[in-house]
C-alpha positions as CSV (number, residue, x, y, z in Angstrom):
1,X,-46.9,13.4,-214.9
2,X,-46.9,16.2,-217.4
3,X,-49.7,16.6,-220.0
4,X,-47.3,15.7,-222.8
5,X,-46.5,12.4,-221.0
6,X,-50.2,11.7,-220.6
7,X,-50.9,12.4,-224.2
8,X,-48.0,10.3,-225.3
9,X,-49.1,7.4,-223.2
10,X,-52.6,7.5,-224.7
11,X,-51.2,7.9,-228.3
12,X,-48.8,5.0,-228.1
13,X,-50.4,2.5,-225.7
14,X,-54.0,2.4,-227.0
15,X,-54.8,-0.6,-229.2
16,X,-57.0,-0.9,-232.2
17,X,-59.2,-3.3,-230.1
18,X,-59.8,-0.5,-227.6
19,X,-61.8,1.4,-230.2
20,X,-65.5,1.0,-230.1
21,X,-67.2,0.0,-233.4
22,X,-68.7,3.5,-233.8
23,X,-65.2,5.1,-233.7
24,X,-63.9,2.7,-236.3
25,X,-66.9,3.3,-238.6
26,X,-66.6,7.1,-238.2
27,X,-62.9,7.1,-238.8
28,X,-63.4,5.3,-242.1
29,X,-66.2,7.7,-243.1
30,X,-63.9,10.7,-242.5
31,X,-60.9,9.1,-244.1
32,X,-62.9,8.6,-247.3
33,X,-64.5,12.1,-247.0
34,X,-61.1,13.7,-246.4
35,X,-59.5,12.1,-249.4
36,X,-62.3,13.2,-251.6
37,X,-62.2,16.8,-250.3
38,X,-58.4,16.8,-250.7
39,X,-58.6,15.6,-254.3
40,X,-61.1,18.4,-255.1
41,X,-58.8,20.9,-253.5
42,X,-56.1,20.0,-256.0
43,X,-57.7,22.3,-258.6
44,X,-58.2,25.3,-256.4
45,X,-56.5,28.5,-257.6
46,X,-53.0,28.8,-256.3
47,X,-52.2,25.1,-256.1
48,X,-49.9,25.1,-259.1
49,X,-47.7,27.7,-257.5
50,X,-47.6,25.9,-254.2
51,X,-46.7,22.7,-256.0
52,X,-43.8,24.4,-257.8
53,X,-42.4,25.7,-254.5
54,X,-42.9,22.5,-252.6
55,X,-41.3,20.4,-255.3
56,X,-37.9,21.8,-254.2
57,X,-38.3,20.5,-250.7
58,X,-36.6,17.1,-251.2
59,X,-36.7,13.9,-253.3
60,X,-40.2,12.8,-254.4
61,X,-41.6,9.9,-252.3
62,X,-45.3,10.5,-251.3
63,X,-48.3,10.9,-253.6
64,X,-50.1,14.3,-253.9
65,X,-53.9,13.7,-254.1
66,X,-55.5,14.5,-257.4
67,X,-52.3,15.5,-259.1
68,X,-50.5,12.4,-260.3
69,X,-47.2,13.6,-258.8
70,X,-45.0,12.8,-255.7
71,X,-43.2,15.0,-253.3
72,X,-40.9,14.6,-250.3
73,X,-42.9,13.4,-247.3
74,X,-43.1,16.9,-245.5
75,X,-43.9,18.6,-248.8
76,X,-46.6,16.1,-249.7
77,X,-48.1,16.5,-246.2
78,X,-48.0,20.2,-246.7
79,X,-49.8,20.2,-250.1
80,X,-52.3,17.5,-249.1
81,X,-53.2,19.4,-245.9
82,X,-53.7,22.6,-247.9
83,X,-55.9,20.8,-250.4
84,X,-58.0,19.4,-247.6
85,X,-58.8,22.7,-246.0
86,X,-58.7,25.1,-248.9
87,X,-62.4,24.8,-249.7
88,X,-63.7,24.7,-246.1
89,X,-65.2,21.3,-246.9
90,X,-63.4,19.1,-244.5
91,X,-64.8,17.5,-241.3
92,X,-64.5,19.0,-237.9
93,X,-65.2,18.6,-234.2
94,X,-67.8,21.4,-233.6
95,X,-67.3,21.7,-229.8
96,X,-63.5,22.0,-230.3
97,X,-63.7,24.0,-233.5
98,X,-60.9,21.9,-234.9
99,X,-60.5,20.3,-238.3
100,X,-58.2,17.6,-237.0
101,X,-58.1,15.4,-240.0
102,X,-56.8,18.2,-242.2
103,X,-53.5,17.8,-240.5
104,X,-53.7,14.3,-239.1
105,X,-54.6,12.3,-242.3
106,X,-52.0,13.8,-244.7
107,X,-49.3,13.4,-242.1
108,X,-50.4,9.8,-241.2
109,X,-50.5,8.7,-244.8
110,X,-47.1,10.3,-245.4
111,X,-45.7,8.3,-242.4
112,X,-47.5,5.2,-243.6
113,X,-46.0,5.5,-247.0
114,X,-42.5,5.7,-245.5
115,X,-43.1,2.6,-243.2
116,X,-45.9,0.6,-244.8
117,X,-48.6,0.1,-242.2
118,X,-51.8,-1.8,-241.9
119,X,-55.3,-0.3,-242.1
120,X,-55.8,-1.0,-238.4
121,X,-52.7,1.0,-237.5
122,X,-53.9,3.9,-239.7
123,X,-57.3,4.0,-238.1
124,X,-55.8,3.9,-234.6
125,X,-53.4,6.7,-235.5
126,X,-56.2,8.9,-236.9
127,X,-58.2,8.2,-233.7
128,X,-55.5,9.3,-231.3
129,X,-54.7,12.3,-233.5
130,X,-58.3,13.4,-233.4
131,X,-58.4,12.8,-229.6
132,X,-55.4,15.1,-228.9
133,X,-56.3,17.8,-231.5
134,X,-60.0,18.0,-230.5
135,X,-59.1,17.6,-226.8
136,X,-56.9,20.7,-226.9
137,X,-59.8,22.7,-228.5
138,X,-62.3,21.4,-226.0
139,X,-59.9,22.4,-223.1
140,X,-60.1,26.0,-224.2
141,X,-62.5,28.3,-222.4
142,X,-61.9,31.3,-224.6
143,X,-62.7,32.4,-228.1
144,X,-59.8,31.8,-230.4
145,X,-57.2,34.3,-231.4
146,X,-55.0,31.8,-233.2
147,X,-56.2,29.5,-236.0
148,X,-57.0,26.4,-233.9
149,X,-57.5,23.9,-236.8
150,X,-53.8,24.4,-237.6
151,X,-52.3,25.0,-234.1
152,X,-54.2,22.2,-232.2
153,X,-54.3,20.0,-235.3
154,X,-50.5,20.0,-235.6
155,X,-50.2,18.3,-232.2
156,X,-52.7,15.6,-233.2
157,X,-50.7,15.0,-236.3
158,X,-47.5,14.6,-234.3
159,X,-49.2,11.9,-232.2
160,X,-50.5,10.1,-235.2
161,X,-47.2,10.2,-237.0
162,X,-45.2,9.2,-233.9
163,X,-47.4,6.1,-233.5
164,X,-46.8,5.1,-237.1
165,X,-43.1,5.9,-237.2
166,X,-42.4,3.8,-234.1
167,X,-41.4,6.6,-231.7
168,X,-41.3,5.7,-228.0
169,X,-43.0,7.8,-225.2
170,X,-40.0,10.0,-224.5
171,X,-39.4,10.7,-228.2
172,X,-43.1,11.6,-228.6
173,X,-42.9,14.0,-225.7
174,X,-39.9,15.6,-227.4
175,X,-41.8,15.7,-230.6
176,X,-44.6,17.7,-228.9
177,X,-41.9,20.1,-227.7
178,X,-40.5,20.5,-231.2
179,X,-44.0,21.1,-232.5
180,X,-44.5,23.9,-229.9
181,X,-41.4,25.5,-231.3
182,X,-43.0,25.6,-234.7
183,X,-46.7,26.0,-234.1
184,X,-48.2,28.9,-236.0
185,X,-51.3,30.5,-237.5
186,X,-53.4,33.5,-236.4
187,X,-57.0,34.5,-237.1
188,X,-55.9,37.5,-239.2
189,X,-56.0,35.4,-242.4
190,X,-59.5,34.2,-241.4
191,X,-60.6,37.8,-240.6
192,X,-59.4,39.0,-244.0
193,X,-60.5,35.9,-246.0
194,X,-56.9,35.4,-247.1
195,X,-56.0,32.4,-249.2
196,X,-53.1,31.9,-246.8
197,X,-55.6,30.6,-244.2
198,X,-55.5,26.9,-245.3
199,X,-51.7,27.2,-245.7
200,X,-51.6,27.7,-241.9
201,X,-53.0,24.2,-241.6
202,X,-50.4,23.0,-244.1
203,X,-47.5,24.6,-242.2
204,X,-48.5,22.7,-239.0
205,X,-48.8,19.4,-240.9
206,X,-45.4,19.7,-242.4
207,X,-44.0,20.7,-239.0
208,X,-45.5,17.6,-237.4
209,X,-43.3,15.3,-239.6
210,X,-40.3,17.4,-238.9
211,X,-41.0,17.4,-235.2
212,X,-41.0,13.6,-235.2
213,X,-37.6,13.6,-237.0
214,X,-36.1,16.2,-234.7
215,X,-37.3,14.3,-231.7
216,X,-34.7,11.6,-232.5
217,X,-31.8,14.0,-231.8
218,X,-32.2,13.3,-228.0
219,X,-32.1,16.9,-226.9
220,X,-33.6,17.8,-223.5
221,X,-36.8,19.5,-224.4
222,X,-39.2,21.6,-222.3
223,X,-41.5,19.6,-220.1
224,X,-44.7,21.6,-219.5
225,X,-45.4,21.9,-223.2
226,X,-49.1,22.3,-223.0
227,X,-49.8,23.5,-219.4
228,X,-46.7,25.7,-218.6
229,X,-46.8,29.5,-218.3
230,X,-45.5,29.8,-221.8
231,X,-46.9,26.5,-223.0
232,X,-49.3,26.0,-225.9
233,X,-52.6,26.5,-223.9
234,X,-51.4,29.5,-222.0
235,X,-50.1,31.3,-225.0
236,X,-52.5,30.3,-227.8
237,X,-55.7,29.8,-225.9
238,X,-55.5,31.7,-222.6
239,X,-58.2,30.3,-220.3
240,X,-58.3,26.5,-220.3
241,X,-59.3,23.4,-218.3
242,X,-57.4,20.3,-219.1
243,X,-58.2,17.7,-216.4
244,X,-61.6,16.7,-217.8
245,X,-60.0,16.1,-221.2
246,X,-57.2,14.1,-219.8
247,X,-59.6,12.0,-217.8
248,X,-61.6,11.2,-220.9
249,X,-58.7,9.7,-222.9
250,X,-59.4,6.1,-223.7
251,X,-63.1,6.6,-222.8
252,X,-64.5,9.3,-225.1
253,X,-63.3,8.8,-228.7
254,X,-63.4,12.2,-230.3
255,X,-63.4,10.9,-233.9
256,X,-67.0,9.6,-233.2
257,X,-68.0,13.2,-232.3
258,X,-66.9,14.8,-235.6
259,X,-69.3,16.5,-238.1
260,X,-69.3,16.1,-241.8
261,X,-69.4,19.2,-244.0
262,X,-72.5,18.8,-246.3
263,X,-71.8,22.2,-248.0
264,X,-68.5,23.5,-249.4
265,X,-68.2,26.6,-247.2
266,X,-67.2,27.4,-243.6
267,X,-69.2,25.3,-241.1
268,X,-70.5,28.5,-239.6
269,X,-72.4,29.2,-242.8
270,X,-74.3,25.9,-242.8
271,X,-77.2,26.9,-240.6
272,X,-78.0,29.7,-242.9
273,X,-77.6,27.5,-246.0
274,X,-79.8,24.7,-244.6
275,X,-82.4,27.0,-243.3
276,X,-82.9,28.8,-246.6
277,X,-82.9,25.5,-248.5
278,X,-85.5,24.0,-246.1
279,X,-87.8,27.1,-246.3
280,X,-87.5,27.2,-250.1
281,X,-88.5,23.5,-250.2
282,X,-91.4,24.0,-247.9
283,X,-92.8,27.2,-249.3
284,X,-91.6,27.4,-252.9
285,X,-90.6,31.0,-253.1
286,X,-88.1,32.3,-255.6
287,X,-85.1,34.6,-255.1
288,X,-87.1,37.5,-256.6
289,X,-89.7,37.1,-253.8
290,X,-87.2,37.7,-251.0
291,X,-87.0,41.1,-249.3
292,X,-84.4,40.1,-246.7
293,X,-83.0,37.1,-244.8
294,X,-82.1,37.3,-241.1
295,X,-79.9,34.7,-239.3
296,X,-79.9,34.8,-235.5
297,X,-76.9,32.8,-234.2
298,X,-74.3,32.6,-231.5
299,X,-71.6,35.3,-231.5
300,X,-69.0,32.9,-233.1
301,X,-71.1,32.6,-236.2
302,X,-71.2,36.4,-236.5
303,X,-67.5,36.6,-235.9
304,X,-66.5,33.9,-238.4
305,X,-68.9,34.4,-241.3
306,X,-71.0,37.5,-240.7
307,X,-68.7,39.6,-242.9
308,X,-70.1,41.8,-245.6
309,X,-70.3,40.4,-249.1
310,X,-67.9,42.0,-251.6
311,X,-68.1,41.7,-255.4
312,X,-64.3,42.0,-255.7
313,X,-63.6,39.3,-253.1
314,X,-61.8,36.1,-253.8
315,X,-63.2,32.6,-253.2
316,X,-61.3,32.3,-249.9
317,X,-63.2,35.3,-248.5
318,X,-66.6,34.3,-249.9
319,X,-66.4,30.7,-248.5
320,X,-66.5,32.4,-245.1
321,X,-69.3,34.8,-246.0
322,X,-72.8,33.5,-245.1
323,X,-74.5,36.2,-247.1
324,X,-72.8,35.1,-250.3
325,X,-73.5,31.4,-249.6
326,X,-77.2,32.1,-248.8
327,X,-77.5,34.2,-252.0
328,X,-76.2,31.3,-254.1
329,X,-78.8,29.1,-252.5
330,X,-81.6,31.7,-253.1
331,X,-80.6,31.8,-256.7
332,X,-80.0,28.1,-257.4
333,X,-81.8,26.2,-254.7
334,X,-78.5,24.5,-253.6
335,X,-74.8,25.2,-253.3
336,X,-71.9,23.4,-254.9
337,X,-68.1,23.5,-255.3
338,X,-68.6,25.4,-258.6
339,X,-70.3,28.3,-256.7
340,X,-66.8,29.3,-255.4
341,X,-65.1,29.3,-258.8
342,X,-65.1,31.3,-262.0
343,X,-67.9,33.7,-262.9
344,X,-70.1,32.8,-259.9
345,X,-67.8,34.8,-257.6
346,X,-68.7,38.1,-259.4
347,X,-72.2,37.4,-260.5
348,X,-74.2,40.6,-260.1
349,X,-77.5,38.9,-259.2
350,X,-75.8,37.0,-256.4
351,X,-74.4,40.1,-254.8
352,X,-77.7,41.9,-255.0
353,X,-79.2,39.0,-253.1
354,X,-76.3,38.8,-250.6
355,X,-76.9,42.5,-249.6
356,X,-80.3,41.4,-248.3
357,X,-78.8,38.9,-245.8
358,X,-78.1,39.9,-242.2
359,X,-76.4,37.9,-239.4
360,X,-77.3,38.9,-235.8
361,X,-75.7,37.9,-232.5
362,X,-78.2,36.0,-230.4
363,X,-76.3,36.6,-227.1
364,X,-75.2,33.0,-226.6
365,X,-72.6,33.1,-223.8
366,X,-70.6,30.2,-225.1
367,X,-67.7,31.6,-227.2
368,X,-67.3,28.4,-229.2
369,X,-71.0,27.6,-229.9
370,X,-72.1,27.1,-233.5
371,X,-75.8,26.5,-232.6
372,X,-78.7,26.9,-232.1
373,X,-79.6,29.2,-235.1
374,X,-82.8,30.7,-236.4
375,X,-83.2,31.7,-240.1
376,X,-86.1,34.0,-241.0
377,X,-86.9,34.8,-244.7
378,X,-89.0,37.9,-245.1
379,X,-90.9,37.9,-248.4
380,X,-91.9,41.0,-250.4
381,X,-95.5,40.1,-249.8
382,X,-95.1,40.7,-246.1
383,X,-94.8,37.0,-245.0
384,X,-92.1,36.0,-242.5
385,X,-91.0,32.3,-242.7
386,X,-88.8,30.9,-239.9
387,X,-86.7,27.8,-239.5
388,X,-84.6,26.8,-236.4
389,X,-82.0,24.2,-235.7
390,X,-80.5,23.0,-232.4
391,X,-77.8,21.1,-234.3
392,X,-76.7,21.6,-237.8
393,X,-77.0,18.9,-240.5
394,X,-74.2,16.3,-240.4
395,X,-73.6,16.8,-236.7
396,X,-73.3,13.4,-235.0
397,X,-76.9,13.9,-233.8
398,X,-78.0,14.4,-237.5
399,X,-75.5,12.4,-239.5
400,X,-75.5,12.2,-243.3
401,X,-76.8,9.0,-244.8
402,X,-74.3,6.8,-246.6
403,X,-75.8,7.9,-249.9
404,X,-75.3,11.6,-249.0
405,X,-71.7,10.8,-247.9
406,X,-70.9,9.0,-251.2
407,X,-72.6,11.6,-253.3
408,X,-70.3,14.2,-251.8
409,X,-67.3,12.0,-252.4
410,X,-68.1,11.4,-256.1
411,X,-68.7,15.1,-256.7
412,X,-65.4,16.0,-255.1
413,X,-63.5,13.6,-257.4
414,X,-64.9,15.4,-260.4
415,X,-62.7,18.4,-259.4
416,X,-59.3,16.6,-259.5
417,X,-56.6,18.7,-261.1
418,X,-55.5,15.7,-263.0
419,X,-58.5,13.6,-264.0
420,X,-58.5,10.3,-262.2
421,X,-58.7,7.0,-264.0
422,X,-62.2,5.4,-264.5
423,X,-63.2,3.4,-261.5
424,X,-61.0,5.2,-259.0
425,X,-63.9,6.4,-256.9
426,X,-65.3,2.8,-256.5
427,X,-61.8,1.5,-255.7
428,X,-61.2,4.1,-253.0
429,X,-64.6,3.4,-251.5
430,X,-64.0,-0.3,-251.5
431,X,-60.5,0.1,-250.0
432,X,-61.8,2.3,-247.1
433,X,-64.8,0.1,-246.5
434,X,-62.3,-2.8,-245.8
435,X,-59.6,-0.6,-244.2
436,X,-59.3,-2.5,-241.0
437,X,-58.4,-5.6,-243.1
438,X,-55.8,-3.9,-245.3
439,X,-52.2,-5.1,-245.0
440,X,-50.7,-1.9,-246.4
441,X,-52.6,1.5,-246.7
442,X,-50.2,2.8,-249.3
443,X,-52.9,2.0,-251.9
444,X,-55.0,4.9,-250.5
445,X,-52.5,7.6,-251.4
446,X,-51.7,6.0,-254.8
447,X,-55.3,5.8,-255.8
448,X,-56.0,9.3,-254.6
449,X,-53.2,10.6,-256.7
450,X,-54.4,8.8,-259.8
451,X,-51.7,6.1,-259.8
452,X,-52.2,2.3,-260.0
453,X,-51.2,1.0,-256.6
454,X,-47.9,-0.7,-256.5
């Protein structure tokens, strides 16, 4: 049996009742979190231009979160996926380094709007999408050259959409093949901090819906889509080991292993952010007292966010610059969505502080490791203050409280491009809290866009 066949069997044959309570609860947490992040992303610079272009991609049908507008299903999935990832604030599987919900949830809700599905079906679709997207990331034994949140995430979105659209196993295998033909996104946009980076997630989300449509043509597709010499893993990852991932399907639910994002910047910046916040809280020093900050971390951290701060850089670059993020914390004691907008980006004091932050490779042999990390703040009086974490805040081993989760959600909704009606946050929270009892999840997209549900 091919890998595509095994993935398809898992995606279509699992039942909601197979999910443990923890997986259901975490799926609901990340559905709500993802909607909030996607709503906040509606007001990020560049969104109006993308909306103008995407509006020409077909008749409006599916709501765009935070915008009080509708687009054709592939276009809405594209824009909602871009909004979810454009602030580096969406949840991820740390071991896989995959932001699976950024593709899976926009595509699943677009499919659900077309068909009308229950909350249980949506939760199950999100769970299998997370399994496949994160599983592909976990199978890799190499540092990534391609942008895995988009590339692996797109296959998870295909599985979720196929389940909701009623595809059979053969059609889903064909949809995986069509996705391989469209999969895209390199690390060059990440390296340069280009605003095109989150669009790579969006392209793969849009492709997932198109792959499911194209699968109905009945063409004879390639078979070894994932494991073949020119299949996804060989081309996009290089070294990989699939069998442990395949054996875990139906046993290890990856959605329960996801991490929140407590801070609106790349996950690789979070150790530095938390460490400086903790040391400030414990020792009460001010930004002016700091001579330098050193962050000792795995090589992936240095690679992803150890870039030099630049006063002329755009927000998309600075969200992936730990020196800038730490400087904002030194200055303000915290970090917020507003730190990546407007005058904050060019603030002279911030960039003076950022120049004092260094990130160093600790020699960790795991190319995908994000922890452990050590943060050392050297004060001008000669004191050296250290903090160390084995796992970052909001990892499953250190989850956010419900109050922290909801505080983030409420803050995100304040950044909607089109202000949401009063009470929208509470209605969304209540709807997701009862999601497994919902007869039709269409209300989620309607509320997130600022509409009164039909």
